[in-house]
C-alpha positions as CSV (number, residue, x, y, z in Angstrom):
1,X,24.0,-4.9,50.6
2,X,21.2,-3.1,48.8
3,X,20.1,-4.4,45.4
4,X,21.4,-1.2,43.8
5,X,24.8,-1.6,45.4
6,X,24.9,-5.3,44.4
7,X,24.3,-4.5,40.8
8,X,26.8,-1.7,40.8
9,X,29.5,-3.9,42.3
10,X,28.7,-6.8,39.8
11,X,29.3,-4.5,36.8
12,X,32.5,-2.8,38.1
13,X,35.5,-3.0,35.7
14,X,37.2,-6.4,35.3
15,X,34.8,-8.3,37.6
16,X,33.5,-10.2,34.6
17,X,37.0,-11.4,34.0
18,X,37.3,-12.9,37.5
19,X,35.4,-16.2,37.7
20,X,35.6,-16.4,41.5
21,X,34.3,-12.9,41.9
22,X,31.5,-13.6,39.4
23,X,30.6,-16.8,41.3
24,X,30.4,-14.8,44.6
25,X,27.6,-12.7,43.2
26,X,25.5,-15.6,41.9
27,X,22.9,-17.6,43.8
28,X,23.5,-21.4,43.7
29,X,20.0,-21.8,42.1
30,X,20.7,-19.1,39.5
31,X,18.9,-19.2,36.2
32,X,19.5,-16.7,33.4
33,X,17.2,-16.7,30.3
34,X,19.2,-14.9,27.6
35,X,17.8,-13.9,24.3
36,X,20.9,-13.7,22.2
37,X,21.9,-13.9,18.6
38,X,21.7,-17.7,19.1
39,X,18.1,-17.6,20.3
40,X,17.0,-18.3,23.8
41,X,19.8,-19.7,26.0
42,X,19.2,-20.8,29.6
43,X,22.3,-20.6,31.8
44,X,22.9,-21.8,35.3
45,X,25.6,-20.6,37.7
46,X,28.3,-22.9,36.3
47,X,27.6,-21.7,32.8
48,X,28.0,-18.0,33.8
49,X,31.3,-18.8,35.6
50,X,32.4,-20.7,32.4
51,X,31.6,-17.6,30.3
52,X,33.7,-15.5,32.8
53,X,36.6,-18.0,32.3
54,X,36.4,-17.6,28.5
55,X,36.4,-13.8,28.9
56,X,39.4,-14.0,31.1
57,X,41.3,-16.0,28.5
58,X,40.4,-13.7,25.7
59,X,40.7,-10.2,27.1
60,X,43.0,-8.2,29.3
61,X,40.3,-5.6,30.4
62,X,36.6,-5.5,30.7
63,X,34.3,-2.6,31.6
64,X,30.6,-2.0,31.4
65,X,28.9,1.3,30.9
66,X,25.6,1.3,32.7
67,X,23.2,3.8,31.2
68,X,20.1,2.8,33.2
69,X,19.6,1.2,36.6
70,X,16.1,1.0,38.0
71,X,15.4,-0.8,41.3
72,X,12.1,-1.9,42.6
73,X,12.3,-4.0,45.8
74,X,14.4,-7.1,45.0
75,X,14.2,-6.5,41.2
76,X,16.5,-4.4,39.1
77,X,16.4,-3.4,35.4
78,X,19.8,-2.7,33.9
79,X,20.9,-1.3,30.5
80,X,24.5,-1.4,29.7
81,X,27.2,-1.8,27.0
82,X,30.1,-4.2,27.5
83,X,33.6,-3.1,26.3
84,X,36.8,-5.1,26.3
85,X,40.5,-4.8,25.5
86,X,42.3,-7.6,23.7
87,X,45.8,-8.9,24.4
88,X,46.8,-7.9,20.8
89,X,45.5,-4.3,21.2
90,X,45.3,-3.3,24.9
91,X,44.8,0.4,24.1
92,X,41.5,0.1,22.2
93,X,38.1,-0.4,23.7
94,X,36.1,-2.8,21.7
95,X,32.3,-2.9,22.1
96,X,31.2,-6.5,22.5
97,X,27.4,-5.9,22.7
98,X,24.6,-3.8,24.2
99,X,22.5,-5.5,27.0
100,X,19.3,-5.2,28.8
101,X,18.7,-7.4,31.8
102,X,16.1,-7.7,34.6
103,X,17.7,-9.2,37.7
104,X,15.8,-10.7,40.6
105,X,17.8,-10.8,43.9
106,X,17.4,-13.5,46.5
107,X,19.5,-13.9,49.7
108,X,21.7,-11.0,48.6
109,X,22.7,-12.6,45.3
110,X,21.7,-12.6,41.7
111,X,18.9,-15.2,41.4
112,X,17.0,-14.9,38.2
113,X,18.1,-13.0,35.1
114,X,16.1,-12.1,31.9
115,X,18.6,-10.8,29.4
116,X,18.6,-9.5,25.8
117,X,21.7,-8.6,23.8
118,X,22.4,-6.9,20.6
119,X,25.7,-6.9,18.7
120,X,27.1,-3.5,17.7
């Protein structure tokens, strides 16, 4: 699968709410360096799967709106906004945050991520 296709598949609706699907996209040696509102957080594969499990418990729908996807070899730069729907209000899209991430792909999986987020 091409890097572009891998990224597009990873950010399809509701994938982030499916821990087993998320895990299938992640390299076993994954490392994500995330500059968030809590500062720099380093996450491994198990941490990302745990985030997916939390999202699954809290939301009934998840979608990302990719605005930019630039691919160069095994590296992709992605800009997107993440929207969710809650159990209490399943008709309203709620913006969680805006993201920018640079992904490095190895062996057809997401291997290194350098991510920044901004709350709405």
